[in-house]
C-alpha positions as CSV (number, residue, x, y, z in Angstrom):
1,M,144.7,-109.3,57.5
2,N,141.3,-109.2,56.5
3,G,140.3,-108.1,53.1
4,G,139.2,-104.7,53.7
5,A,143.0,-104.0,55.2
6,I,144.9,-105.8,52.2
7,I,142.6,-103.1,50.2
8,L,144.0,-100.0,51.8
9,T,147.5,-101.5,52.5
10,V,147.9,-100.8,48.3
11,V,145.9,-97.7,48.0
12,I,148.1,-96.2,50.4
13,S,151.0,-97.5,48.8
14,Y,150.2,-96.1,45.5
15,L,149.4,-93.0,47.0
16,A,152.9,-92.7,48.9
17,A,154.3,-94.1,45.3
18,M,152.9,-90.9,43.1
19,L,153.9,-88.6,46.1
20,I,157.4,-90.0,46.1
21,V,157.3,-89.7,42.1
22,G,156.1,-86.1,42.4
23,I,158.7,-84.6,45.2
24,A,161.7,-86.7,43.2
25,A,161.0,-84.4,40.1
26,R,161.4,-81.4,42.4
27,P,165.0,-81.0,42.0
28,R,164.7,-80.0,38.5
29,T,162.1,-77.6,38.6
30,S,163.9,-74.6,38.8
31,S,162.6,-72.4,36.4
32,K,159.0,-71.4,34.4
33,K,160.1,-73.1,31.4
34,E,160.6,-76.5,33.9
35,Y,157.9,-76.4,36.3
36,Y,155.1,-75.6,33.4
37,I,156.7,-77.9,30.2
38,A,159.4,-80.1,32.0
39,G,161.8,-78.0,29.4
40,R,160.6,-79.5,26.5
41,R,162.4,-83.0,26.9
42,L,160.4,-85.2,28.1
43,P,160.7,-88.8,26.1
44,Y,157.7,-89.5,23.4
45,W,156.5,-92.9,25.5
46,V,155.7,-90.3,28.7
47,I,154.1,-87.7,26.5
48,A,151.7,-90.6,24.8
49,F,150.6,-92.1,28.2
50,S,150.2,-89.1,29.8
51,M,147.7,-87.4,27.0
52,N,145.8,-90.0,27.5
53,A,145.6,-90.5,31.2
54,T,145.0,-86.7,31.7
55,G,142.2,-87.0,28.5
56,E,140.5,-89.8,29.9
57,S,139.9,-89.1,33.5
58,A,137.3,-91.1,35.9
59,W,134.8,-90.6,33.1
60,L,136.7,-94.0,31.4
61,L,135.9,-96.2,34.2
62,L,133.2,-95.1,36.3
63,G,131.3,-93.6,33.2
64,L,132.1,-95.2,29.9
65,S,131.6,-98.7,31.3
66,G,128.8,-97.2,33.0
67,L,126.8,-96.2,29.7
68,A,128.0,-99.3,28.0
69,Y,126.1,-101.0,30.7
70,A,123.1,-99.1,30.4
71,V,122.9,-98.7,26.4
72,G,124.8,-101.9,24.8
73,V,127.2,-101.4,22.1
74,N,125.8,-98.3,21.2
75,A,128.3,-97.1,23.4
76,L,130.8,-97.5,20.9
77,W,130.2,-94.9,19.2
78,V,131.7,-92.8,21.7
79,V,135.0,-95.2,22.0
80,L,134.9,-94.2,17.8
81,G,134.7,-90.7,18.3
82,E,137.3,-90.3,21.4
83,T,139.6,-92.0,18.8
84,L,139.2,-90.4,16.3
85,G,139.3,-87.4,17.8
86,I,142.9,-88.1,19.6
87,W,144.3,-89.1,15.7
88,L,143.1,-85.5,14.1
89,S,144.7,-84.1,17.0
90,W,147.9,-85.6,16.4
91,R,147.5,-85.1,13.1
92,F,146.6,-81.4,12.6
93,V,147.6,-80.5,15.8
94,A,150.5,-81.8,17.2
95,K,153.3,-81.0,14.4
96,R,152.1,-77.7,13.8
97,L,151.8,-76.4,17.3
98,N,155.4,-78.0,18.2
99,R,157.0,-76.0,15.5
100,A,155.5,-73.1,16.7
101,A,156.1,-73.5,20.5
102,I,160.1,-74.3,19.6
103,K,160.0,-71.2,17.6
104,S,158.5,-68.5,19.9
105,D,159.6,-71.0,22.8
106,A,156.3,-70.8,24.0
107,I,155.2,-71.9,27.5
108,T,151.1,-71.5,27.4
109,V,148.7,-72.1,24.1
110,P,148.4,-67.6,24.8
111,D,152.2,-67.5,24.2
112,I,151.8,-68.8,20.8
113,L,148.8,-67.2,20.3
114,S,150.3,-63.7,20.9
115,D,153.6,-64.7,18.6
116,K,151.7,-65.7,15.8
117,L,148.5,-63.1,16.3
118,G,149.9,-60.5,18.1
119,D,147.8,-59.4,20.9
120,P,148.0,-55.6,21.5
121,F,146.2,-55.3,24.7
122,H,146.5,-59.1,26.1
123,L,142.7,-59.7,25.3
124,L,143.7,-63.1,24.0
125,R,145.6,-63.8,27.3
126,I,142.9,-62.7,29.9
127,A,140.2,-64.0,27.8
128,A,141.9,-67.7,27.8
129,A,143.0,-67.6,31.6
130,L,139.4,-66.7,33.1
131,I,137.8,-69.3,30.8
132,I,140.6,-71.9,31.5
133,L,140.2,-71.0,35.2
134,A,136.3,-71.4,35.4
135,M,136.2,-75.1,33.1
136,V,139.1,-76.5,35.4
137,L,137.5,-75.4,38.9
138,V,134.4,-77.3,37.6
139,Y,136.6,-80.0,36.1
140,V,138.9,-80.4,39.3
141,A,135.9,-80.4,42.1
142,A,134.0,-83.0,39.8
143,Q,137.1,-85.2,39.7
144,M,137.7,-84.8,43.4
145,L,133.5,-85.9,44.1
146,A,134.8,-88.8,42.0
147,T,137.6,-89.4,44.2
148,G,135.2,-89.3,47.3
149,K,132.6,-91.7,46.1
150,A,135.7,-94.3,45.0
151,F,136.7,-94.4,48.8
152,E,133.4,-94.9,50.3
153,S,132.3,-97.4,47.5
154,F,135.4,-99.4,47.9
155,L,137.2,-98.7,51.5
156,G,133.4,-97.4,53.3
157,W,135.4,-94.6,54.5
158,P,133.3,-91.3,55.1
159,Y,132.6,-89.3,51.6
160,A,134.8,-86.3,52.5
161,I,137.4,-88.3,54.4
162,G,138.2,-89.8,50.7
163,V,137.5,-86.4,49.2
164,I,140.2,-84.6,51.3
165,A,142.9,-87.5,50.9
166,G,142.9,-88.2,47.5
167,G,142.9,-84.3,47.1
168,F,145.6,-84.0,49.4
169,V,148.2,-86.1,47.5
170,T,147.3,-84.9,44.2
171,V,147.6,-80.8,45.4
172,L,151.2,-82.2,46.9
173,Y,152.9,-84.3,44.3
174,T,151.8,-81.4,41.6
175,S,152.7,-78.6,43.4
176,F,155.8,-79.6,44.0
177,G,156.8,-81.9,41.0
178,G,155.2,-79.4,38.3
179,F,154.8,-81.2,35.0
180,R,157.8,-83.4,35.2
181,G,156.1,-84.3,38.2
182,V,152.4,-84.9,36.3
183,A,153.9,-86.6,33.2
184,Y,156.1,-89.3,35.0
185,T,153.0,-89.8,37.4
186,D,150.3,-89.7,34.9
187,T,152.6,-92.5,32.8
188,A,152.4,-95.1,35.7
189,Q,148.8,-94.3,36.2
190,A,148.0,-94.8,32.6
191,L,149.8,-98.5,33.0
192,L,147.6,-98.7,35.7
193,M,144.6,-97.8,33.8
194,V,145.3,-100.0,31.2
195,F,145.6,-103.3,33.5
196,A,142.2,-102.6,35.4
197,I,140.9,-102.2,31.9
198,T,141.9,-105.5,30.9
199,A,142.1,-107.6,33.7
200,V,138.5,-106.9,34.8
201,P,136.3,-107.2,31.9
202,I,138.5,-110.4,30.7
203,A,138.2,-112.2,34.3
204,G,134.3,-111.2,33.4
205,L,134.0,-112.6,30.2
206,I,135.4,-116.2,31.7
207,E,132.8,-116.4,34.6
208,A,130.1,-115.6,32.1
209,G,131.0,-118.4,30.0
210,G,132.8,-116.3,26.9
211,L,131.7,-113.8,24.2
212,G,129.0,-116.2,22.9
213,D,127.3,-116.5,26.4
214,V,127.4,-112.6,27.1
215,A,126.1,-111.8,23.6
216,N,122.6,-114.2,24.0
217,S,122.7,-112.9,27.4
218,L,122.2,-109.1,26.4
219,K,119.7,-110.6,24.4
220,S,117.7,-112.0,26.4
221,I,118.0,-109.2,29.0
222,N,117.4,-106.3,26.1
223,P,117.6,-106.6,22.3
224,A,118.2,-103.2,22.1
225,L,121.7,-103.9,23.7
226,L,123.1,-105.7,20.6
227,A,121.7,-103.0,18.6
228,P,124.5,-100.7,16.8
229,V,122.2,-98.0,16.6
230,D,119.3,-97.0,19.4
231,L,116.6,-96.4,16.7
232,S,113.8,-97.2,19.7
233,S,112.6,-93.3,20.0
234,G,113.0,-92.3,16.5
235,M,115.3,-91.9,13.8
236,T,115.9,-88.4,14.8
237,I,116.5,-89.1,18.3
238,G,119.0,-92.0,17.1
239,L,120.9,-90.1,14.8
240,I,121.3,-86.8,17.4
241,A,123.0,-89.7,20.1
242,L,125.0,-91.2,18.1
243,A,126.1,-87.3,16.6
244,S,126.9,-86.5,20.1
245,S,128.6,-89.5,21.0
246,L,131.2,-89.3,18.1
247,A,131.2,-85.1,19.3
248,V,132.7,-86.6,22.4
249,G,136.1,-86.9,20.5
250,L,136.1,-83.4,19.1
251,P,137.4,-81.2,22.2
252,F,140.9,-83.1,21.8
253,M,141.8,-80.7,19.2
254,G,141.7,-78.3,21.8
255,V,141.7,-78.4,25.3
256,P,144.8,-76.7,26.7
257,Q,145.7,-79.3,29.3
258,L,146.6,-81.7,26.0
259,L,147.8,-79.5,23.7
260,V,150.6,-78.2,26.4
261,R,151.7,-81.8,25.8
262,F,152.7,-81.3,22.4
263,M,154.7,-78.4,23.5
264,A,156.3,-80.2,25.9
265,V,158.0,-82.7,23.3
266,S,161.3,-82.2,21.5
267,G,160.5,-82.5,18.0
268,V,158.4,-83.5,15.4
269,E,159.8,-87.0,15.3
270,E,159.3,-87.9,18.9
271,I,155.6,-86.8,17.8
272,R,155.3,-89.1,15.5
273,K,156.5,-92.0,17.9
274,A,154.2,-90.8,20.3
275,S,151.3,-90.7,18.2
276,R,151.2,-94.4,17.2
277,I,151.0,-95.3,21.1
278,S,148.4,-92.9,22.1
279,V,145.7,-93.8,19.3
280,V,146.1,-97.1,19.9
281,V,146.0,-97.1,24.0
282,I,143.3,-95.0,23.7
283,F,141.7,-97.5,21.6
284,L,142.1,-100.3,23.8
285,L,141.0,-98.3,26.7
286,G,137.8,-97.2,25.7
287,L,136.8,-100.7,24.2
288,G,137.9,-102.1,27.8
289,A,135.6,-100.1,29.2
290,V,133.0,-101.2,27.2
291,C,133.2,-104.5,27.4
292,T,133.7,-104.3,31.4
293,G,129.7,-102.7,30.8
294,L,128.5,-105.3,29.0
295,V,129.8,-108.4,30.9
296,G,128.8,-106.7,34.6
297,R,125.0,-106.2,32.6
298,V,125.2,-110.3,32.5
299,L,126.7,-111.0,35.7
300,V,125.2,-108.4,38.2
301,P,122.0,-107.1,35.7
302,N,120.5,-105.3,38.4
303,L,122.7,-102.4,39.5
304,T,121.1,-99.1,41.1
305,D,123.7,-96.9,39.7
306,P,125.5,-98.4,35.9
307,E,128.6,-96.3,37.0
308,T,129.4,-98.8,39.9
309,V,129.4,-101.6,37.7
310,M,133.5,-101.6,37.4
311,P,134.1,-101.4,41.4
312,T,131.5,-104.2,41.4
313,L,132.8,-106.6,39.3
314,S,136.1,-105.9,40.8
315,E,134.9,-107.2,44.3
316,D,133.2,-109.9,43.3
317,L,135.8,-111.2,40.9
318,F,139.1,-110.8,42.3
319,P,141.2,-111.2,45.3
320,S,141.8,-108.1,48.0
321,F,145.5,-107.7,46.3
322,V,144.1,-107.3,43.1
323,T,140.8,-105.1,44.1
324,G,143.5,-102.9,45.1
325,L,145.5,-102.3,42.7
326,L,141.9,-101.6,40.9
327,V,140.9,-98.9,43.4
328,A,144.3,-97.7,42.3
329,A,143.4,-97.7,38.9
330,V,140.0,-95.6,39.7
331,L,141.9,-93.2,41.7
332,S,144.6,-93.1,38.9
333,A,142.2,-91.6,36.5
334,V,140.9,-89.1,38.6
335,M,144.3,-87.9,39.8
336,S,146.1,-88.1,36.1
337,T,143.5,-85.6,35.1
338,V,143.9,-83.2,38.1
339,S,147.3,-82.8,38.3
340,S,147.2,-82.1,34.8
341,L,144.4,-79.2,35.1
342,M,146.1,-77.5,38.5
343,N,149.4,-77.2,36.2
344,L,147.3,-75.6,33.2
345,A,145.1,-73.4,35.7
346,S,148.6,-72.9,37.2
347,S,150.4,-71.5,34.0
348,A,147.0,-69.6,32.9
349,L,147.4,-67.6,36.3
350,V,151.1,-67.0,36.9
351,G,152.3,-67.2,33.1
352,D,149.3,-65.7,31.2
353,L,148.2,-63.1,33.9
354,Y,150.8,-62.4,36.3
355,H,153.9,-62.4,34.2
356,Q,153.0,-61.5,31.1
357,V,150.2,-58.7,32.3
358,L,151.0,-57.5,35.9
359,R,154.9,-58.5,36.4
360,P,156.2,-58.6,33.1
361,N,160.2,-58.3,35.0
362,A,159.2,-60.8,37.6
363,D,162.2,-63.6,37.9
364,T,161.7,-67.3,37.0
365,R,162.4,-68.7,40.3
366,T,159.7,-65.9,42.0
367,L,157.3,-67.4,39.3
368,G,158.5,-70.9,40.0
369,R,157.3,-70.0,43.7
370,I,153.8,-68.4,42.5
371,G,153.2,-71.5,40.5
372,I,153.7,-73.7,43.6
373,G,151.4,-71.9,45.3
374,V,149.0,-71.0,42.7
375,T,148.7,-75.0,41.6
376,A,148.3,-75.8,45.4
377,L,145.4,-73.3,46.0
378,V,143.3,-74.3,42.8
379,G,143.5,-77.7,43.8
380,V,142.3,-77.2,47.7
381,S,139.4,-74.8,46.0
382,G,138.2,-78.1,44.3
383,V,138.7,-80.3,46.9
384,L,136.3,-77.7,48.6
385,V,133.4,-77.1,46.1
386,A,133.5,-81.6,46.1
387,L,132.5,-81.6,49.8
388,N,129.4,-81.0,48.7
389,Q,128.4,-84.7,47.7
390,N,125.2,-83.8,46.2
391,S,126.9,-82.1,43.2
392,S,127.1,-83.8,39.8
393,I,130.1,-85.8,38.3
394,F,130.0,-86.7,34.7
395,D,127.7,-84.1,33.5
396,F,130.0,-81.5,34.4
397,V,132.9,-83.8,33.4
398,L,131.3,-83.3,29.6
399,F,130.7,-79.8,30.1
400,A,134.0,-79.0,30.4
401,W,135.3,-81.3,28.1
402,A,133.0,-79.5,25.8
403,G,133.9,-75.7,27.2
404,L,137.6,-75.9,27.0
405,G,136.8,-77.7,23.8
406,A,134.7,-75.2,22.0
407,A,136.7,-72.4,23.3
408,F,140.1,-73.3,21.8
409,G,139.1,-76.1,19.2
410,P,137.7,-74.0,16.2
411,M,140.4,-71.1,17.2
412,I,143.6,-73.3,17.3
413,L,143.1,-75.0,13.9
414,C,142.6,-71.2,12.1
415,V,145.7,-70.2,13.9
416,L,147.4,-73.2,12.7
417,W,146.7,-73.8,9.8
418,W,144.8,-70.4,8.1
419,K,146.9,-67.6,7.6
420,R,144.1,-64.7,7.4
421,T,143.2,-65.2,11.1
422,T,143.6,-62.3,13.2
423,W,143.5,-61.4,16.8
424,I,140.4,-60.4,16.8
425,G,138.9,-63.7,14.9
426,A,140.9,-65.7,17.7
427,L,139.7,-63.7,20.6
428,A,135.6,-63.7,19.0
429,G,136.0,-67.7,18.5
430,M,137.4,-68.4,21.8
431,I,134.4,-66.4,23.6
432,G,132.2,-67.2,21.3
433,G,132.6,-71.1,21.3
434,F,132.5,-70.8,25.1
435,A,129.5,-68.6,25.9
436,T,127.4,-71.0,22.9
437,T,128.3,-74.5,25.0
438,V,126.9,-72.1,28.6
439,I,123.6,-70.7,26.7
440,W,123.0,-74.5,25.0
441,I,123.4,-76.0,28.5
442,T,121.5,-73.7,29.9
443,F,118.3,-73.1,27.6
444,F,118.6,-75.5,24.4
445,K,120.1,-78.8,25.6
446,T,116.4,-80.4,26.3
447,Q,114.5,-78.7,23.4
448,F,117.0,-80.3,20.8
449,Y,116.8,-84.0,22.3
450,D,119.8,-84.0,24.2
451,L,122.3,-83.1,21.5
452,Y,126.1,-82.7,23.1
453,E,126.7,-79.0,23.3
454,M,130.2,-80.0,21.9
455,I,128.5,-79.5,18.3
456,P,127.0,-76.2,18.7
457,G,129.9,-75.1,19.9
458,F,132.5,-76.1,18.1
459,A,130.3,-74.7,15.1
460,A,130.0,-71.3,17.0
461,G,133.3,-70.7,17.6
462,L,134.6,-71.7,13.8
463,M,132.0,-69.2,12.6
464,C,133.3,-66.5,14.7
465,T,137.0,-67.1,14.3
466,V,136.5,-67.1,10.6
467,C,133.9,-64.3,10.1
468,V,135.2,-62.0,12.1
469,S,139.1,-62.9,11.1
470,L,137.7,-62.1,7.4
471,I,136.6,-58.8,8.8
472,T,139.5,-57.6,10.5
473,S,142.5,-58.7,8.2
474,K,143.6,-56.6,5.9
475,K,143.3,-57.5,2.2
476,Q,145.3,-60.0,0.2
477,P,147.2,-58.7,-2.8
478,V,145.5,-60.1,-5.8
479,A,148.5,-62.9,-7.5
């Protein structure tokens, strides 16, 4: 059997395994609560790995390693930003959100908002569902695009076939397995990502002669690759780039596909245990991705596309069987995120629009069946958009990440920590954060040295929530 056939066999075996896990979860997916949050019975270790797999996507293995290849150790600021962001999310969001979800028996984030703030005209649900749907379609299409390019790069398949193959398996196991299937496949995928992001840089370091030789080689290529902050274009641009890198972690406190994992835990003690695993793993994943890029800059210094550094090193350093596992790791990063996004979009459309607004009396089995259909429809739509190979990948991922984070992050923090938050203030914060993100990236980003849109979006969302809540809240009696 030649190398290509071995790689293909490993990849097909992996895809089949993910499909089996999703289908195996099907018998327990009999209700809306079971389908969307696994009945709030998932163990802490599943939640921890699912959180990381969903949050990191293909941007970790391909994008972050490519960034490190291009800019050097400066990429470590992104790792620090992500680590701080996910720690802040576990520390300041997870416990309070979990308690609120259990108290109100909430299944979605808008359920919690409605219970805590009231939502007399269903405007919070409608706005949340529309924002989620818009960003999820962008996010899913970008991930499917990465799937197509992974198959094309590693296996030589036509791009469209790669998109359809990856999309088919992801849509199938998500549709039938619901959140339980997503969470358990996320766990397997996260472990495979850990293997990949550990094996590639270690093998690369050995091949390059060790840390000292890598550092010397990077210095000879370009001393700026070892600079912790790039000030070559001036202090202002360097500090803006630093702030933008750190801000990549802010959305961890608000993106709904991660918040729902806090809602699926049985209690606070499980959250404590999950947080320890999650923070450590995300730091190691980020560090491994940066090391992959740095080692790759030494071993394969003339890549046209920096984001191909991991696939290139994989093929150069490992036998075909291991390369197949590394291909599967890239697909894991994509599929774990896509499956969670499709589940999120389905919960927004079915739980927050159809059930709460249009058909309040619909029975749980009907809602479950509709949820399966909506999940499949969202996934297929993403595949169709991704068939346009000229679309961007990672700019869209960062945009969708910021759009969701700015819309929900500041508002969620206020709802959980500030009693004067009103439903009108939350609505204003949601719309203000999202709109600012879109306006910034469309009209202002290039004028302000590529300042990441999450920063103005988060600030606008926070200001809108606080200011409108102060205006609309009842005056508090003086103690």
